[in-house]
RODO-2510 file (C-alpha; in nm, 4 decimals, decimal comma):
residues 216
     n   res          X          Y          Z
     1     m     0,2900     0,0838    -1,3870
     2     v    -0,0687     0,1883    -1,4596
     3     v    -0,3502    -0,0629    -1,5181
     4     n    -0,6781     0,0635    -1,6678
     5     l    -0,9303    -0,1997    -1,5603
     6     s    -1,1884    -0,0842    -1,8154
     7     q    -0,9662    -0,1943    -2,1029
     8     g    -0,9916    -0,5610    -2,0171
     9     h    -1,3188    -0,5750    -1,8251
    10     s    -1,6399    -0,4633    -1,9928
    11     l    -1,8309    -0,4794    -1,6642
    12     v    -1,5955    -0,2224    -1,5107
    13     s    -1,6803     0,0100    -1,8004
    14     n    -2,0495    -0,0442    -1,7246
    15     w    -2,0031     0,0383    -1,3573
    16     v    -1,7971     0,3496    -1,4357
    17     a    -2,0710     0,4649    -1,6758
    18     e    -2,3270     0,4289    -1,3970
    19     l    -2,1026     0,6131    -1,1509
    20     r    -2,0882     0,9073    -1,3928
    21     d    -2,4617     0,9145    -1,4790
    22     t    -2,6338     1,1980    -1,2895
    23     e    -2,9677     1,0126    -1,2867
    24     i    -2,8248     0,6859    -1,1542
    25     q    -2,6188     0,8835    -0,8996
    26     k    -2,9439     0,9656    -0,7185
    27     d    -2,9426     0,6078    -0,5891
    28     r    -2,6713     0,6224    -0,3214
    29     m    -2,6803     0,2484    -0,2561
    30     r    -2,6167     0,1747    -0,6231
    31     f    -2,3380     0,4341    -0,6323
    32     r    -2,1662     0,2749    -0,3322
    33     r    -2,2156    -0,0748    -0,4716
    34     n    -2,0563     0,0192    -0,8058
    35     l    -1,7500     0,1532    -0,6236
    36     e    -1,7439    -0,1692    -0,4223
    37     r    -1,7578    -0,3779    -0,7416
    38     i    -1,4600    -0,1924    -0,8881
    39     g    -1,2728    -0,2611    -0,5645
    40     e    -1,3526    -0,6309    -0,5992
    41     v    -1,2203    -0,6478    -0,9557
    42     a    -0,9096    -0,4535    -0,8525
    43     a    -0,8497    -0,6988    -0,5661
    44     y    -0,8784    -0,9943    -0,8039
    45     e    -0,6334    -0,8397    -1,0503
    46     i    -0,3860    -0,7353    -0,7798
    47     s    -0,3929    -1,0868    -0,6342
    48     k    -0,2429    -1,2167    -0,9597
    49     v     0,0829    -1,0261    -0,9007
    50     l     0,1235    -1,1087    -0,5307
    51     a     0,3532    -1,3859    -0,4117
    52     s     0,1960    -1,7247    -0,3458
    53     q     0,2943    -2,0587    -0,1985
    54     t     0,1758    -2,4170    -0,2513
    55     i    -0,0070    -2,5856     0,0346
    56     e    -0,1791    -2,9189     0,0845
    57     v    -0,5460    -2,9281     0,1798
    58     t    -0,7148    -3,2340     0,3268
    59     t    -1,0511    -3,3047     0,1631
    60     a    -1,3180    -3,5595     0,2484
    61     l    -1,1684    -3,7920    -0,0146
    62     g    -0,7981    -3,7211    -0,0124
    63     t    -0,5427    -3,4411    -0,0430
    64     a    -0,5343    -3,1497    -0,2845
    65     t    -0,2666    -2,8905    -0,3540
    66     a    -0,3514    -2,5209    -0,3859
    67     e    -0,1790    -2,1867    -0,4345
    68     v    -0,2447    -1,9340    -0,1568
    69     l    -0,1089    -1,5886    -0,0812
    70     t     0,2240    -1,5871     0,1001
    71     e     0,1170    -1,2807     0,2973
    72     q    -0,1918    -1,0669     0,3422
    73     p    -0,1905    -0,7009     0,2343
    74     v    -0,2714    -0,3949     0,4404
    75     l    -0,5788    -0,2254     0,2931
    76     t    -0,5510     0,1483     0,3492
    77     t    -0,8305     0,3870     0,2593
    78     i    -0,8757     0,7632     0,2652
    79     l    -1,1825     0,8624     0,4645
    80     r    -1,4668     0,9043     0,3877
    81     a    -1,5004     0,8652     0,0113
    82     g    -1,2749     0,5602    -0,0012
    83     l    -1,4925     0,3394     0,2205
    84     p    -1,7019     0,1663    -0,0522
    85     l    -1,3921     0,0981    -0,2639
    86     h    -1,2165    -0,0290     0,0483
    87     q    -1,5085    -0,2624     0,1213
    88     g    -1,4781    -0,4140    -0,2263
    89     l    -1,1096    -0,4852    -0,1679
    90     l    -1,1878    -0,6264     0,1758
    91     n    -1,4561    -0,8565     0,0320
    92     y    -1,1809    -1,0392    -0,1575
    93     f    -0,8791    -0,9833     0,0684
    94     d    -1,0970    -1,0911     0,3599
    95     k    -0,8040    -1,1748     0,5895
    96     a    -0,6235    -0,8445     0,5294
    97     d    -0,5204    -0,5944     0,7931
    98     c    -0,6721    -0,2485     0,7509
    99     a    -0,5536     0,1087     0,7937
   100     f    -0,7477     0,4354     0,7762
   101     v    -0,6355     0,7896     0,7083
   102     s    -0,8214     1,1200     0,7058
   103     a    -0,6918     1,3322     0,4186
   104     y    -0,8922     1,6189     0,2762
   105     r    -0,8668     1,9474     0,0905
   106     k    -0,8613     2,2355     0,3391
   107     h    -0,9776     2,5346     0,1370
   108     a    -0,8618     2,8940     0,1853
   109     a    -1,0689     3,2061     0,1190
   110     d    -0,8950     3,2632    -0,2160
   111     g    -1,0037     2,9213    -0,3432
   112     s    -0,6657     2,7528    -0,2979
   113     f    -0,6319     2,4450    -0,0804
   114     e    -0,3823     2,2304     0,1038
   115     i    -0,4026     1,8624     0,1911
   116     a    -0,4722     1,8164     0,5613
   117     l    -0,4036     1,4861     0,7402
   118     e    -0,5699     1,4620     1,0786
   119     y    -0,6086     1,0912     1,1586
   120     f    -0,4130     0,7736     1,0883
   121     s    -0,4672     0,4259     1,2308
   122     s    -0,2751     0,1273     1,0994
   123     p    -0,1035    -0,2017     1,1812
   124     e     0,2717    -0,2549     1,1392
   125     l     0,3652    -0,1474     0,7844
   126     e     0,7345    -0,2315     0,7556
   127     g     0,7884    -0,4577     0,4558
   128     r     0,4146    -0,5096     0,4007
   129     i     0,2079    -0,5021     0,0826
   130     v     0,0067    -0,1796     0,1105
   131     i    -0,3004    -0,1128    -0,1053
   132     v    -0,4284     0,2458    -0,0858
   133     s    -0,7815     0,3143    -0,2130
   134     d    -0,9362     0,6487    -0,3046
   135     p    -1,2145     0,6713    -0,5665
   136     m    -1,0815     0,9842    -0,7388
   137     l    -0,7145     1,0308    -0,8280
   138     a    -0,7295     1,3965    -0,9338
   139     t    -0,4199     1,6063    -0,8623
   140     g    -0,2569     1,3132    -0,6812
   141     a    -0,1586     1,5393    -0,3916
   142     s    -0,3628     1,3611    -0,1228
   143     l    -0,2390     1,0183    -0,2314
   144     v     0,1238     1,1266    -0,2360
   145     k     0,0936     1,2902     0,1047
   146     t    -0,0794     0,9801     0,2410
   147     v     0,1953     0,7502     0,1148
   148     q     0,4627     0,9830     0,2529
   149     y     0,2868     0,9669     0,5895
   150     i     0,2665     0,5863     0,5659
   151     r     0,6404     0,5700     0,5014
   152     e     0,7060     0,7634     0,8200
   153     e     0,5439     0,4739     1,0088
   154     g     0,7271     0,1978     0,8178
   155     e     0,8595     0,1325     0,4677
   156     p     0,6168    -0,0945     0,2758
   157     g     0,7518    -0,3759     0,0633
   158     s     0,5223    -0,2699    -0,2224
   159     i     0,2527    -0,0096    -0,2831
   160     h    -0,0631    -0,0407    -0,4931
   161     i    -0,3054     0,2466    -0,5507
   162     v    -0,6690     0,1798    -0,6461
   163     a    -0,8982     0,4480    -0,7900
   164     a    -1,2335     0,4358    -0,9688
   165     i    -1,1381     0,7282    -1,1940
   166     a    -0,7902     0,8751    -1,2365
   167     c    -0,6758     1,1859    -1,4199
   168     s    -0,3643     1,1596    -1,6336
   169     v    -0,2228     1,4680    -1,4576
   170     g    -0,2631     1,3011    -1,1186
   171     i    -0,1164     0,9768    -1,2470
   172     e     0,1942     1,1606    -1,3662
   173     y     0,2248     1,3395    -1,0296
   174     v     0,2018     1,0111    -0,8390
   175     q     0,4544     0,8448    -1,0696
   176     r     0,7030     1,1283    -1,0114
   177     h     0,6759     1,1074    -0,6341
   178     i     0,6058     0,7342    -0,5865
   179     p     0,7749     0,5702    -0,8870
   180     d     0,7562     0,2224    -0,7358
   181     a     0,3751     0,2284    -0,6948
   182     t     0,1349     0,0406    -0,9237
   183     i    -0,1847     0,2284    -1,0068
   184     w    -0,5077     0,0356    -1,0748
   185     c    -0,8021     0,2424    -1,1986
   186     g    -1,1456     0,1935    -1,3465
   187     a    -1,1027     0,4697    -1,6060
   188     i    -0,8601     0,7469    -1,7003
   189     d    -0,9748     1,1025    -1,7821
   190     e    -0,7492     1,3635    -1,9385
   191     e    -0,8786     1,6969    -1,8064
   192     l    -0,8343     1,8594    -1,4667
   193     t    -0,9956     2,1941    -1,3822
   194     a    -0,8101     2,4861    -1,2240
   195     k    -0,9701     2,3879    -0,8913
   196     g    -0,8378     2,0318    -0,9215
   197     y    -1,1528     1,8448    -1,0266
   198     i    -1,1550     1,5686    -1,2890
   199     v    -1,3495     1,6290    -1,6130
   200     p    -1,5732     1,4556    -1,7072
   201     g    -1,5192     1,2684    -1,3787
   202     l    -1,8323     1,2062    -1,1757
   203     g    -1,8524     1,4804    -0,9121
   204     d    -1,7785     1,4476    -0,5402
   205     a    -1,7612     1,0740    -0,4662
   206     g    -1,7925     1,1244    -0,0907
   207     d    -2,1064     1,3368    -0,1211
   208     l    -2,2625     1,0988    -0,3733
   209     a    -2,1961     0,7993    -0,1497
   210     f    -2,2813     0,9487     0,1907
   211     g    -2,4495     1,2885     0,1475
   212     a    -2,3354     1,6495     0,1215
   213     k    -2,0947     1,7791     0,3835
   214     i    -2,0273     2,1215     0,5293
   215     q    -1,7367     2,2799     0,3416
   216     s    -1,4311     2,3664     0,5505
***
């Protein structure tokens, strides 16, 4: 299943527009905060489909019943670009466990690249709700490889993927390889360049959030 958060939330559309705007992108704090906001909305929407249970809460004047999550998710993000989106999810799933993975495009001299995974830190994943955040779902290769790596550590009970902008090509790739995953995104673009970048997209989310890096 794919959920485009812009379709039902006008504020998400506003934040995506600001993420794309080359003038507004000059303000790194605002760029990070807009990614964080999308993560917060995604967390709220995801919470609606998670299992809950009824509890009793003692108040100053009596007893109230409330619905609370049956279990907390594991918030997994792809370093470094995913950190602001991850923070938005963590703001709402504030009792969640967290996992971190380093996945990046390792470029060859001919311009081709492979997805390199060099770091993974996580809690127990068997049977857990896993939410993976990455601001740009382009080819889908890094997300698929990340989930495959996660499954080597333990089979999650369910998988949710959160992206600020997703490309339809990447969505299709993820759906072929992880058919049981639910994808939540702020916007969907149709075009992907030969080098695997989303058009119109927004550029390099990691560089815009944290500064330019040395290419490897």
